[in-house]
C-alpha positions as CSV (number, residue, x, y, z in Angstrom):
1,X,0.1,0.2,0.0
2,X,2.8,2.3,0.8
3,X,4.4,1.5,-2.5
4,X,1.2,2.5,-4.2
5,X,0.7,5.7,-2.3
6,X,4.3,6.6,-3.0
7,X,3.7,6.0,-7.0
8,X,0.6,7.7,-7.1
9,X,2.2,10.9,-5.4
10,X,5.2,10.8,-7.9
11,X,3.2,10.6,-10.7
12,X,0.9,13.6,-9.6
13,X,4.1,15.8,-9.0
14,X,6.0,14.5,-12.1
15,X,6.6,16.6,-15.1
16,X,4.3,15.8,-18.1
17,X,7.1,14.0,-20.0
18,X,7.4,11.4,-17.5
19,X,3.9,10.8,-17.6
20,X,3.6,10.8,-21.0
21,X,3.3,7.4,-22.9
22,X,4.4,7.0,-26.6
23,X,6.8,9.8,-26.7
24,X,10.5,9.4,-28.0
25,X,12.2,11.8,-25.9
26,X,15.3,12.0,-28.0
27,X,13.4,13.1,-30.9
28,X,10.7,15.1,-29.2
29,X,14.2,17.1,-27.8
30,X,15.8,17.2,-31.2
31,X,12.5,18.7,-32.6
32,X,12.1,21.4,-30.2
33,X,15.8,22.4,-30.3
34,X,15.7,22.7,-34.0
35,X,12.3,25.1,-34.1
36,X,13.8,27.0,-31.4
37,X,16.9,27.4,-33.0
38,X,14.9,28.5,-36.4
39,X,12.2,30.6,-34.7
40,X,12.1,30.9,-31.0
41,X,8.6,30.8,-29.4
42,X,6.9,30.1,-32.9
43,X,4.3,27.1,-32.7
44,X,4.0,27.3,-36.6
45,X,7.7,26.8,-37.3
46,X,7.8,23.7,-34.5
47,X,4.7,22.4,-36.6
48,X,6.8,23.2,-39.9
49,X,9.7,21.2,-38.5
50,X,7.7,18.2,-37.5
51,X,5.7,18.1,-41.0
52,X,9.0,17.9,-42.5
53,X,10.5,15.4,-40.2
54,X,7.7,13.0,-40.8
55,X,8.3,12.8,-44.5
56,X,11.6,11.5,-43.9
57,X,11.1,8.2,-42.1
58,X,8.4,6.0,-40.5
59,X,10.1,5.3,-37.2
60,X,11.3,7.7,-34.4
61,X,14.9,6.4,-35.1
62,X,14.8,7.1,-38.8
63,X,13.3,10.6,-38.3
64,X,15.9,11.7,-35.8
65,X,18.9,10.4,-37.9
66,X,17.3,12.6,-40.6
67,X,16.8,15.6,-38.4
68,X,20.4,15.2,-37.3
69,X,21.9,15.1,-40.8
70,X,19.6,18.2,-42.0
71,X,20.4,20.4,-38.9
72,X,23.5,19.1,-37.6
73,X,24.2,22.0,-35.3
74,X,20.8,22.5,-33.5
75,X,20.3,19.0,-33.2
76,X,23.5,18.1,-31.7
77,X,25.5,16.2,-34.1
78,X,28.3,18.9,-34.5
79,X,30.7,19.1,-31.5
80,X,30.5,22.4,-29.4
81,X,33.5,23.5,-30.9
82,X,31.8,23.2,-34.6
83,X,28.8,25.2,-33.3
84,X,31.0,27.9,-32.0
85,X,32.2,28.5,-35.3
86,X,28.6,29.3,-36.6
87,X,26.6,32.5,-36.1
88,X,23.3,32.5,-34.5
89,X,21.3,30.4,-32.2
90,X,23.1,27.4,-32.8
91,X,25.6,27.9,-30.2
92,X,22.8,27.9,-27.4
93,X,20.1,25.8,-28.9
94,X,21.6,22.7,-29.2
95,X,22.3,22.9,-25.2
96,X,18.6,23.3,-24.6
97,X,17.5,20.5,-22.1
98,X,14.2,19.1,-20.6
99,X,15.0,20.6,-17.3
100,X,14.9,24.0,-18.6
101,X,18.2,25.1,-17.0
102,X,20.2,27.8,-19.1
103,X,21.8,26.4,-21.9
104,X,25.7,27.2,-22.0
105,X,26.5,30.1,-24.4
106,X,23.2,31.6,-23.9
107,X,23.5,35.2,-25.0
108,X,19.6,36.2,-24.9
109,X,17.3,38.2,-22.4
110,X,17.6,36.7,-18.7
111,X,17.0,33.0,-18.9
112,X,14.0,33.1,-16.6
113,X,12.0,35.0,-19.1
114,X,12.8,32.8,-22.1
115,X,12.6,29.4,-20.1
116,X,8.9,29.5,-20.6
117,X,9.1,29.9,-24.3
118,X,11.4,26.8,-24.1
119,X,9.8,24.5,-22.0
120,X,6.5,25.3,-24.0
121,X,8.0,24.4,-27.2
122,X,9.4,21.0,-25.4
123,X,5.8,20.3,-24.5
124,X,4.4,20.9,-27.8
125,X,7.1,19.0,-29.5
126,X,6.1,16.1,-27.3
127,X,2.7,16.4,-28.0
128,X,3.3,16.1,-31.4
129,X,5.8,13.4,-31.6
130,X,3.3,11.4,-29.3
131,X,0.4,12.1,-31.6
132,X,-1.7,13.5,-28.9
133,X,-1.8,17.0,-31.4
134,X,-1.3,17.2,-34.9
135,X,-1.4,20.4,-36.5
136,X,-0.2,21.4,-40.0
137,X,1.8,24.7,-40.8
138,X,1.9,24.1,-44.6
139,X,-0.6,23.3,-47.3
140,X,0.8,19.9,-48.9
141,X,3.7,18.0,-47.6
142,X,6.9,19.9,-47.1
143,X,10.4,17.8,-47.5
144,X,12.4,20.7,-46.1
145,X,12.7,24.2,-44.7
146,X,14.8,27.4,-44.9
147,X,14.6,31.1,-44.0
148,X,13.0,33.6,-46.3
149,X,16.0,35.0,-47.4
150,X,17.3,32.0,-48.9
151,X,14.1,31.4,-51.2
152,X,15.5,32.4,-54.5
153,X,18.5,29.8,-53.8
154,X,16.1,27.2,-53.0
155,X,14.0,27.6,-56.2
156,X,17.1,27.7,-58.2
157,X,17.8,24.1,-56.9
158,X,14.6,23.1,-57.9
159,X,12.7,23.5,-54.7
160,X,9.0,24.6,-54.7
161,X,8.1,26.7,-51.5
162,X,4.7,25.9,-50.2
163,X,2.1,28.1,-48.4
164,X,2.8,27.7,-44.9
165,X,1.7,29.9,-41.7
166,X,5.5,29.7,-40.5
167,X,8.4,32.5,-40.3
168,X,10.4,30.0,-42.3
169,X,9.5,28.5,-45.7
170,X,8.2,25.0,-46.5
171,X,9.5,23.4,-49.5
172,X,8.4,20.3,-51.8
173,X,10.4,18.8,-54.6
174,X,8.8,17.0,-57.2
175,X,11.1,14.4,-57.8
176,X,10.4,12.4,-54.7
177,X,12.3,12.5,-51.2
178,X,15.7,13.8,-51.8
179,X,18.9,12.6,-50.1
180,X,20.3,14.6,-47.1
181,X,22.9,16.1,-49.7
182,X,20.0,17.7,-51.7
183,X,18.1,19.2,-49.0
184,X,18.5,22.8,-47.9
185,X,20.3,22.7,-44.8
186,X,19.1,25.4,-42.4
187,X,21.5,28.4,-41.9
188,X,22.2,27.6,-38.3
């Protein structure tokens, strides 16, 4: 009885990710990191990243592998030394964690103000990865994304922009699934 009561208390106070079933934590964390790197606080960009990721594998392992190839800096495939050579959010986004502690190399506003944005993105990523929520950012099935300033280059390489609600642009390519080398890499 004491074990049952202790378990009930722990479950009542445990973070939602501990209680969640069907969540691949590594994939949810990577999706949230990449989306936060791309457009901090944008639910639409989080949905765009997830839409693209789902097009590149049927299992969590396949999707995570593709995401690590597409966005090596924010997803953590590159070393921290490699990340430090890149401009932008990549330096700290790769260090975001489930506990919500201030990431190494954070240079933004006081962490206490941004922490809720990060934890909200992680909760949303868990909901998407687990299938508890399903929302789309783009019409059609995007196979990649990139910032609007890179649109002309993406179109020149044969990508078609899709109508999306996100800050970043979702792209489709008629010739089927591109290899990792063909995908426009995010400008991390």
